[in-house]
C-alpha positions in Angstrom: 152.6 124.7 69.7 153.4 127.5 67.4 154.3 126.9 63.9 158.0 127.7 64.3 158.3 125.0 67.1 156.5 122.5 64.8 159.2 123.3 62.2 161.9 122.7 64.6 160.5 119.5 65.8 160.2 118.4 62.2 163.7 119.6 61.4 165.0 117.5 64.4 163.3 114.5 62.8 161.6 113.7 66.3 159.1 110.8 65.7 157.7 110.1 69.0 155.8 107.1 67.8 158.7 105.5 66.4 161.1 106.0 69.2 159.7 103.3 71.3 161.6 102.6 74.5 165.0 102.9 73.2 166.7 105.5 75.5 169.5 106.0 72.8 167.0 107.1 70.3 165.2 109.5 72.6 168.5 111.0 73.7 169.6 111.5 70.1 166.3 113.0 69.2 166.1 115.3 72.0 169.7 116.3 71.5 168.8 117.3 67.8 165.8 119.3 69.0 167.7 121.1 71.6 170.4 122.1 69.2 167.7 123.4 66.6 166.1 125.3 69.5 169.3 126.8 70.6 170.1 127.8 67.0 166.8 129.5 66.5 167.4 131.4 69.7 170.8 132.5 68.5 169.2 133.6 65.1 166.6 135.7 66.9 169.5 137.9 68.6 171.2 138.6 65.4 171.3 142.4 64.8 169.8 143.8 61.8 172.5 146.1 60.1 169.8 147.6 58.0 167.8 149.0 61.0 168.5 152.7 61.2 167.4 153.2 64.7 170.2 151.0 66.2 173.8 151.4 66.9 175.0 148.4 65.0 178.2 148.1 66.7 176.6 148.0 70.2 174.0 145.5 68.8 176.9 143.4 67.2 178.7 143.3 70.7 175.5 142.5 72.5 174.7 139.6 70.0 178.3 138.1 70.3 178.2 138.3 74.2 174.6 136.9 74.4 175.5 134.1 71.8 178.7 133.1 73.7 176.8 132.9 77.0 174.0 130.8 75.7 176.3 128.4 74.0 178.4 128.2 77.4 175.3 127.7 79.3 174.2 124.8 77.0 177.7 123.3 76.6 178.0 124.0 72.9 181.5 124.9 71.2 
């Protein structure tokens, strides 16, 4: 697992040893992890307005469309 995934797991407060067999705890932990992972994906799409080689307006539209589709796909919003 790479360092960023470790950070996301930590941010999600997943304690696999402390969850036991309680399905509600597992579901809540996995939900937090999924939300953090999706947020990380959305952040990776954000355009860089300082990058001279891109058309910021096109990048912004791409980001907005992609973010909307990702959120719809995962039932966020």
